[in-house]
N, C-alpha and C positions, 0 to 999 in steps of 0.2 A: 468958667468954673461953676457958676450958677446952673448953666445948661447941663453940665455933666452930673451935678447933684440931682437935678430934676429927673434925668434919665434913670439914675440909680434908684431913686425913690419910686419911679413908675415900675421898674423891673421888680423891685421888692414887693410892691403891691400886687403885681401879676402873680408872682411866686406864691404869695400868701393866699391869694384867691384860689389858685390851683391846688394848693395844699389843703385848704379848707374844703374844696369840692371833693378831693380824694377822700378826706376824712368822712365827709357826709355820705359818700357812696360805699364806704367800707362796712360790711356787715359786722354787727356787734352782738355780743352775747348778753343774755339777761332780760329782765322785764316780763311782765305778765300781759298776755294778749287777752283782752276782754271782748267776748263775741256775744251779740244779742241773738237770742233764739226764741221761737214762739212757744215751744213746749219740749219736754222730755218725758216720754212715757215709760220707757224701760231702758235698762242698761245691759240686758241680755240681747246680744246681736242677732240671735236666731228667733226672736219673738217679736220682731218689729219690721215694718215696711215704710217707716217714717224717714223722710229725708232729714228732719231735724235730729232725730235719734242718731242717725248714722253719721251726722256731722261730729257728734261727740264720740261715737263708737270707733270712728276712723282714727282717733288719737290713741285710744286704749288698745285696740286690737290690730293685728295684721290680717290682711287678706292675701291670697296667693298672688294676685295681680291687683294693680290699681288702675284707675282711668287717668290718662295723661292729658296734657294741654289740648291735643287735637282729638280727644275722645277715643284714642286708640290705647290698648292695654300696655302698661309699663311694669317692670318688675317691682315686687315688694317682698313677700316672704319667698316667692320663687324668683330666682335670678334669671332663669331661662326656661324655655319650654319648646317642644317640637311635636309635629304630627307624624307618627310612624306611618299612618294611612289616614283616610278620611274620618275614621271613627276612633282612632287611638291617639291619646295625648299623654306625653310624658313631661313631668314637671321636675326641675332640679332645684332643691331648696337651698336657701342661704344658710351657711353654717355660722355658728357663733351667735345665734339669736336665742335669748333666754327669756323665760317668763318673769314677770315683775316679782320682785321679792319684797320682804318687809310687810307681809300681809298675813291673813289667817291661814293661808294655804302654803305659802312658801316663806318661811322666816328669813330674816336678813342674812344674805350670804348662802342660802340653802336652795336656790332656784335650780332649775334644770334646763337643758337645751330643748328648743322646739324641734320636733322630728316628724317624719312622715306619718307616724302613727297618730299624731295630733291632727293632721290634716284628714286622715281617714275617719277618725272619731267625729270631727266636726261636720263633715259632709254627711255622714250617716246619721248624726243627730238631727240635722235639718230635714233629712228624708224620712226619718221615723215618724209615722203618723201620731204617735204618742206626744211628740214634741209640739204638734199643731203649729209648725212654723209657716208663716206666710211666704217664706222663700222656697218652700218645697217644690213648687212648680218650676222654679228656675233650674232645678237639678234633675227634673223627671226624665230627661233623656239619657242620664248616666246609668249604665247597666252593670258596670264593674269598677271597683276601686281596689287597686292592687299595690302593696308596698313592695318596691324593688330593693331598697335599702333604706337606712336611716334618713337619707336626704334625697331620695328619688321616689316618686309616686306615679302610677299609671292609671289613667281614667279611660274607660271605654264607653262610648255612647251608642245608643241604639241605631241612630242614623247620623249622617254628616251634620255637624252643628257649627256653622260659621260664627254664631253669636255666643258661644259658650263662655268667652272671656269678657263679655260686655258688663257694663256698670251694674245692671240689675241681675246679673248671673254670677259667675265666680268672683268678679270684682266686688260683689256685695255680700260675699259669704265670709264672715270673720272666722279665724281659727282660734279655738278655745282649748284650755287644758281640761282633760277629763276629770282629774282629781279635784279641780275647783268646783265643777258642777256637782260632783257626787258628794264632796265634803260639805260645801255650803248649802246644797239643796237649791232648787230652781228659784224660789222666792228670794233668798238671800243673795244668790249669784246675780240676780237682776238688779240688786242695789249695791253690791260690792264686787264688781267684776274684776277678774284677773286676766290680763292680756300680755302681749309682747310688743305693743306699739310704742311710739315715741314719747308718750305721756302716761303717767300712772295716776290712778284715782286717789285723790286726798279726801273729798267728801262730796256726797250727793244729797242735796236738800231739795225734795220734790217741790215743784212750783216756785223755786227760788234760784238755785244755781248748782252747777257742777264744777268742782275745782280740781284741776289736774296740775301735776308737777313734772318737770323734765325727767325722762328715763335716761340717766347718765350712761347706761350700758347699751343704749340703742346702737345699731350698726352704723347709723349716721347721727352724730350727736346733734340734738336740736339746739338751735341758737336761742330760742325763747326759754326763759326759766320756768314758765308755766303758762296755762290757759284756763281762763274762767268763762264758762258759758252762763250768761245771765238770762234768766227766763222772763221774757217780756212779751205777752201775748199780742199786744196791739202794735201794728206796724208804725202808726204815727208816733206813738210814744217812743218806739225804738229809734226812729229818725231824730227825734228831739234829744234822746240820750246820746246819739252819735255826734250831733252838733254841739252838745254841751261838753263833750269829751269824756262822758261816763262809760262809753263803750268804744272800741276801735273798729268793730265790724258789725254791720247789719246784714243778716243773711238774706233778708227779703226787703225790697223797697216798693211801696205802693206806687202805681203809675202816676198818681197825682203829684208825687213828690220828686219825680225823676228830673224834670226840667229845672226845678229850683236847685237841686243838689248839684246839677251839672255846672252851675255858675259859681259854686263854692269852692275856692281854691284850696281849702283845708281838707277837702274830701275827694277821693277817687271813686269813680263809678265804673263798675265792671258789667258789661253786657254779656249775656249768655251766648255761647257760640252758635247754638241753633235756636231758632224761634219755635215756640210751641204752636202746633197746628190748631187753628180754630176754623170751624166751618159749619154750614148747615147740612143736615142729612135728610134724605127722603126715605120714608117707608115705602118701598117700591111695590108692595103688595096692597097698599091701601088706595082706594079710589079717591080722586082721579090721578093720584101720583104714580099709578101703575102704567101711565101713558107717557112715553118718551117726549112727545110734543109738548105736553103740559109741563113736565120737568124742565125742559130746555127753555120754554117761554119764560118760566119764573126766574130762571138764571139770567136771562137776557134783559129782564125788566128793571133792574136796579143798577145804579151807577156805583159799583162797589169800590172802584179805584178811588173816587172822590171821598166816599164814606170812610174807608180805611185811613186815608190821609188826614181827614178832618178829625176823626176820633182819636187817632194814635200819634200823629206827627211822626217823630223819628223812632218811636217805640214799638213799631210793628211794620211789616212790609206785606204787600198783597200776596195772597196764595193763589196759585193756579192749579195746584195738585196737593196731594196729602203729604208728600215727602219734603221735608224742610231742607233749606240750603245747608250744605255741610254733610248731609247724609247721602248714602249711596242710593241713587235713583232720583235725585232732584233733577227736575226737567223744566226749565223756564220756557221751553218751546210750547208748553201747554197753554200759554197765554192766548194762543190763537183760538182756543176752543171757548173762550168766555168774553164774547163782545157785549158791549153795552148797546142794546138796540131795541128800544121800547116799541117802535113801529113793527119791527120783525117779530117781537114777542106777540103783539096783538094779531099779526097775520097767522102765526102758528096756532094760537088759541082759536082763531076763526076756522082754520083747517080742522081743528079738533071738534068743531061744532058749537063753540061758544059765541054768543052774540050779546050785545048790550040790551038790557031790559029798560023799561020805562023809568026805573030808578037810577039808571046809569051804571048799574053793576052787571058784570058778565054773568050769563046764565046759560044753561043747556038743559033742555027737556024740563024746564021749570025749576031747576035747582041752580042756586048761586054757586059760583066758583069761590068757595070759602077756603081760606088758608089761615090756620091757626099755628103760629110759630112758638114752640115751647122752648123756654130757656131757664137756666137757673138764675137766681138773683145776684148777678155780678155786674157792676156798673158799666164796664166797657161793652160787655155782650149785650146788655139791655139797650145801650145807645145804638149799637150796630143794627140790632133787630128792629128798633123803632124807626130808624131811617128807612130800612127796607119796607116796613109796613106802610109807612107814609107814601113811598113811591109806588108801591103795588096798588094802593087805594086810588091813586091818581089815574091809574089805567083802568079802573073799574073792577078790580079784584077785591072781594070782601076779605081783607087781611086783618088779623088781630094778633096782638102780643099776649102770650100767657107766661107769666113769671111764676116759677115753681120753686118750692123747697127742694133741696138737692135730693133727698130720698125719694120724693114723689117723682121728680124728673128722671132719675135713674130707673125707677120701677116702670114708668110709662115707656121709656125707650126699649127696655128689655122685654116688656110684654107686647109691644107693638101698638100700644094705645097712642099712636102718633100719626102725623102726616108729613109735616116739615118741622124740623127741630134743630136746636143747637146741638151739635154732635158730640160724641165722645172725642177725646183728644189724645190718641195713642200716637205720640210723635217720634218714638224711637225707631231703631232699625227693623223692628218686626211689626211696626204699625200697620203697614198695608195688609199683612196677613191677618192681623187681629181684627181689623175693621171690615174686611171685605171677603174673607173666605167663607164659604157657605157653612162650614163646620162650626163657625162662631155665631151663626144666626141666633138671635134671641139673647145673646150675651154682649160681646164687644161689637158684633156686627148687628147694629140696631136697625139697619136698613132692610134686613131680611132679603138681602141680595144674594143670588147665587148664579154664577155662570160657569159652565164646565170648563171652558177655555181659560178663564181667569183663575179658577180653582187650581187647574194644572200648573199654570205659570207660578202662582204663589207657593204652592207645594214644592215645586222645583227650586225656586229661588231661596226657600228657607233651608235647603240642604245643599246649596251650591257654595263650595269653598272659595273658588276663584273670584276675586272682587270684581273684575271686569265682566265676567260671565254673569255674575249676580246683578250687576248694574243694568245690563242689557235686558235681562228677564224682568227686573223690577220696573224699568221704564216702559216695557211693552205692556205689562199688567196694569200699571197706573194709567196709561193712555186709554186702554180699553174701558176702565172704570169711569174715567172722566168723560169719555164719549158717550157712555150710557147715562151720564148725568145722575149718578147715584148720590152725589153730593154737590153742593155749591161751595167750593173753597172760598174762604173769606180772607184770612190773614195769618201770618206767623208772628206771634207776640213774643217779644224778648223779655226775659226776666233780668232783673238787676240786683247786684250786690253792691253795697257801698262800704268803703273802708277809709278810715283816717289816713291822711297822706304819710303819716309816720310808719305805716305798715308797709314793709317792703317784701318783695318776692312772693306776693300773695296770688294764688290761683283760685278763682271762684269754684264752688262746689259743683262737681259732676258726679253725684251720689257720694263717692269719697270726697272728703274735704282734706286735701293734701297740704298739710302745714309743713311736713318733712317728707320729701320723697327724692327719687333720683333726679327729679327735675327742679326741685326748689327746696328752700329752707327759710321759712318766714322769720323776719327779725324786725325789731322796733328801733327807729331812729330816736335820738334823745329829744 
């Protein structure tokens, strides 16, 4: 009898545990999600290029498409799209989407449906030079915008454009109502935006917070009752607020705090899908870096695998090319091009005519082999360059570290006042073209590098729609660039977002911050 009673009690306990587990995993409505953000400059989505601004704007406005979990486009205002040919795109809009009401533009119950004319107006507003939109370049390939009907719009591009739907292209262009811009005026619209997204603006207090409430009429009802973006400029203070429970999400976590937060069971860490490229670049027109043997020797002279591991631990991986893991063109086989071989480095420099002088430093024709590595004042980069400078000096190379203010660093790179430098970090799908095509020399191509074969490959890859074909082209171009030692790839650095464990179904920001999408609907546990 006692044994039977014990079994019954055990079964009851198991059932109660299962029931409570189910309840814990069941999405619930309500609650306000508090997100820490560094700053908010403007709430006019066509006048910003800030990730932080767009984290807020992604809740207020819809874009035609959003960026999904795997960085591919997913439906948002557009439910589907197709290519009629390489340069013609047709988008089919979601019906039953309305502009927010209860504001100065649309009184309560007096809204109207979002239609193709709104999409046309928004794209043309971005392209209009009078708007001075930083996103205008993202749409410059569009030559025609045609309304087919209220819920169908056709875009024609000048050339094939496989990147049109990417995060900083159409996925980053918010659709806005013309009457709101015209009635409120540009300045007021930037403070009191009217959109069609999952949350409505309640109040915007500059340098303090942005408060949003649920849009009850959104096509997918948000589970959250509201979202508050708290403006906290200091990352360390943000982490402290997260640990204290004052905020639920920290959009950026400083590298120094990652390992500690990883041990906190109350907090979840989200690592970015792709690491951001970091590397050194050569100005290939500056002496002696115009010589391949010199560039190759410098690449062989330092133990970069150990340096990356020591500086970053799990927060970065070694780079052997410019294209990051997860992006088309990533090629781990490039590792074979970057051996650590200090003796081989000295042999190459000897072939180039350098010998050790009486002071132990390498020289040629009475001139020292001097290498000044320029970098902005960012702790991890400074550590990496310091390690390299130390190892180069051991070989007799007159190496120095030059830490610069960001503006000076950018100006030097673009003017060519460089030899070896911490490079620009164009890590997206068009990064290869930006950094190495000769048409970008003196801008994003700070190496002043130009090779006709590489140019042809990069131009072809930028207009190739088929993914497999583009991958083959990208890999061929990247290998040639690496064989020319235009850069010394260092590492792919991962970014981190941290969230309270009570935050469910959260996807870290990939330009859009998707709190409500076809893939997710964020909610808070009790």
